[in-house]
C-alpha positions as CSV (number, residue, x, y, z in Angstrom):
1,M,-0.2,-0.1,0.0
2,K,1.8,3.4,-0.9
3,N,-1.2,6.3,-1.8
4,I,-4.6,6.7,-0.7
5,A,-7.4,8.9,-2.3
6,V,-9.4,11.0,0.0
7,Y,-12.4,12.4,-1.3
8,C,-14.4,14.8,0.4
9,A,-15.8,18.4,-0.1
10,S,-14.5,21.7,-1.0
11,S,-17.3,23.3,1.0
12,T,-15.9,26.1,4.0
13,K,-19.7,26.8,5.5
14,I,-19.4,23.2,7.9
15,K,-19.0,22.2,11.2
16,P,-15.7,22.4,13.0
17,I,-15.7,19.1,13.5
18,Y,-15.3,17.7,9.6
19,F,-12.0,20.0,9.4
20,E,-10.5,18.2,12.3
21,V,-11.0,15.0,11.1
22,A,-10.0,15.5,7.7
23,Y,-6.6,17.4,9.1
24,E,-6.1,14.1,11.2
25,V,-6.6,11.6,8.3
26,G,-4.1,13.4,6.3
27,K,-1.3,13.3,9.3
28,R,-2.4,9.9,10.1
29,L,-1.9,8.7,6.5
30,A,1.7,10.2,6.2
31,E,3.0,8.8,10.1
32,H,2.2,5.5,8.2
33,G,4.4,6.4,5.4
34,L,0.9,6.4,3.0
35,G,0.5,9.1,0.7
36,L,-2.1,11.2,-0.3
37,V,-4.3,12.2,-3.7
38,N,-7.5,13.9,-3.6
39,G,-8.9,16.5,-5.9
40,A,-6.1,18.8,-5.3
41,G,-8.3,21.9,-3.7
42,N,-7.3,24.7,-2.3
43,M,-10.0,25.1,0.5
44,G,-12.6,23.0,3.0
45,L,-11.9,19.0,3.7
46,M,-9.6,19.1,0.5
47,Q,-7.6,21.3,1.8
48,A,-7.5,20.3,5.6
49,S,-6.5,16.8,4.6
50,S,-3.5,17.8,2.2
51,D,-1.9,20.0,5.1
52,G,-2.4,17.8,7.7
53,C,-0.6,15.2,5.8
54,L,2.2,17.5,4.5
55,E,2.5,19.3,8.4
56,A,3.2,15.8,9.0
57,G,6.1,15.1,6.8
58,G,3.6,13.3,4.1
59,R,3.3,13.2,0.6
60,V,0.2,14.9,-1.2
61,T,-0.6,14.2,-5.2
62,G,-3.8,16.5,-6.6
63,V,-5.4,15.6,-9.4
64,I,-7.3,18.2,-10.8
65,P,-8.5,19.1,-14.5
66,Q,-7.6,22.3,-16.3
67,F,-10.4,24.6,-16.0
68,M,-10.2,24.6,-12.3
69,V,-6.1,25.5,-12.5
70,D,-7.6,28.4,-14.8
71,Q,-9.8,29.1,-11.7
72,N,-7.3,28.9,-9.3
73,W,-8.9,26.2,-7.4
74,H,-6.0,24.2,-6.8
75,H,-3.8,23.7,-3.7
76,T,-0.1,25.2,-4.5
77,G,1.9,23.4,-1.6
78,L,1.0,19.8,-2.6
79,T,4.2,17.5,-3.3
80,E,2.3,16.7,-7.1
81,L,-0.3,18.1,-9.3
82,I,-1.4,15.9,-12.4
83,V,-3.7,18.3,-14.1
84,T,-6.5,16.6,-16.6
85,D,-8.7,16.9,-19.4
86,S,-11.7,16.1,-17.6
87,M,-13.5,15.4,-14.1
88,H,-14.1,11.9,-15.9
89,T,-9.8,11.3,-16.3
90,R,-9.6,13.1,-13.0
91,K,-11.6,10.5,-11.3
92,K,-9.9,7.2,-13.3
93,K,-6.5,8.9,-12.6
94,I,-6.9,9.1,-9.0
95,A,-8.3,5.6,-8.8
96,D,-5.6,3.8,-10.9
97,I,-2.8,5.6,-8.8
98,T,-4.4,4.7,-5.5
99,D,-4.3,1.4,-3.0
100,G,-7.1,2.3,-1.0
101,A,-9.8,4.9,-0.7
102,I,-11.4,7.3,2.6
103,V,-14.4,9.3,2.0
104,L,-15.1,12.1,3.6
105,P,-18.3,13.6,4.1
106,G,-19.1,15.7,0.6
107,G,-21.5,16.9,-0.9
108,C,-22.7,15.7,-4.7
109,G,-19.1,16.1,-5.5
110,T,-18.4,13.4,-3.1
111,F,-20.8,11.6,-3.8
112,D,-20.3,10.8,-7.0
113,E,-17.0,9.9,-6.4
114,L,-17.9,7.6,-3.5
115,F,-21.0,5.7,-6.0
116,E,-18.1,5.2,-9.1
117,I,-15.6,3.7,-7.1
118,I,-18.0,1.2,-5.2
119,T,-19.3,0.4,-8.6
120,W,-16.2,-0.4,-10.2
121,K,-15.2,-2.8,-7.4
122,Q,-18.5,-4.1,-7.4
123,L,-17.6,-4.7,-10.8
124,G,-14.3,-6.2,-10.4
125,L,-12.2,-3.1,-11.5
126,Y,-10.9,-1.6,-8.2
127,L,-10.3,-4.0,-5.4
128,N,-8.4,-1.8,-2.9
129,P,-10.4,-1.0,0.3
130,I,-12.6,1.6,0.9
131,I,-13.7,3.7,3.8
132,I,-16.6,5.3,4.6
133,V,-15.4,8.2,7.8
134,N,-19.2,8.5,9.2
135,V,-18.2,11.7,11.4
136,D,-21.0,12.9,13.6
137,G,-23.3,10.6,11.2
138,Y,-23.3,12.5,8.5
139,F,-23.7,9.3,6.4
140,N,-26.3,7.3,8.6
141,E,-28.7,8.0,5.7
142,L,-26.5,7.3,3.2
143,L,-25.4,4.0,4.4
144,A,-29.5,2.9,5.4
145,L,-30.3,3.7,1.9
146,L,-27.3,1.0,0.7
147,Q,-28.5,-1.5,3.1
148,K,-32.1,-1.1,1.5
149,A,-30.8,-1.1,-2.2
150,I,-29.2,-4.7,-0.6
151,D,-32.6,-5.8,1.6
152,E,-34.5,-5.2,-1.8
153,N,-32.0,-7.0,-4.1
154,F,-30.8,-4.4,-6.2
155,M,-27.5,-5.4,-4.9
156,R,-26.8,-8.6,-3.4
157,P,-25.9,-9.2,-0.1
158,Q,-22.0,-9.5,-0.1
159,H,-21.8,-5.8,-2.2
160,G,-22.1,-4.8,1.2
161,D,-18.6,-6.2,1.8
162,I,-17.1,-3.5,-0.3
163,W,-17.2,-0.6,1.7
164,R,-16.4,-0.7,5.5
165,V,-17.7,2.1,7.8
166,A,-15.3,4.3,10.6
167,T,-16.3,7.2,13.0
168,T,-12.6,8.2,13.4
169,A,-9.1,8.8,11.2
170,E,-7.7,6.5,13.4
171,E,-9.9,3.7,12.4
172,A,-10.1,4.3,9.2
173,V,-6.2,4.7,8.4
174,E,-6.2,1.5,10.5
175,M,-9.3,-0.4,8.3
176,L,-7.0,0.1,5.2
177,F,-4.6,-2.4,6.5
178,T,-7.3,-5.3,8.0
179,T,-10.2,-4.9,5.3
180,P,-10.2,-7.9,3.1
181,Q,-9.4,-8.6,-0.5
182,W,-12.5,-7.8,-2.3
183,D,-13.5,-11.6,-3.6
184,T,-14.4,-11.1,-7.5
185,S,-16.3,-14.0,-8.1
186,V,-19.4,-12.3,-7.0
187,R,-19.1,-9.8,-9.8
188,R,-21.7,-11.1,-12.2
189,F,-24.7,-9.8,-14.2
190,A,-26.8,-12.6,-13.6
191,A,-30.1,-12.1,-11.1
192,I,-29.9,-12.3,-7.5
């Protein structure tokens, strides 16, 4: 394990606890010798997680589309900045260069990244750990919706093993090392 994707918000008008946990995730990744890969944002939880990692002596790779660079939305103090031609290319690049994903609270962009990486894992295209950090119960309703999809046979029961849920930064980083390898035999298009 070398690099971990951290999916999260760029919003700044959110509870302080979210910033604290994002910063701590970055710091903990650095302490474990893991690089952080995110969307290169210069505000919100993206900045907090990057700063936590960098201030603890870690490496941060930001992956961002050119149009966002043109708007100066990128963090200028990252270890590496990878500029892509589109949002789609950005998400694919992040998945390609990481060995796991930690998902912090966020809005539609974060949900999009989470659902895409879950889908890729369901299809056997991404086999790495996915850890959802349920800070202050933020993801409760989303986790209930995912369980409903399983209960109503839109997903197989084994698909509930695609992600794990943590409540703290420390727990999330530890789960990266304890999540079993995804069994690709469950990825079939046959009916449940």
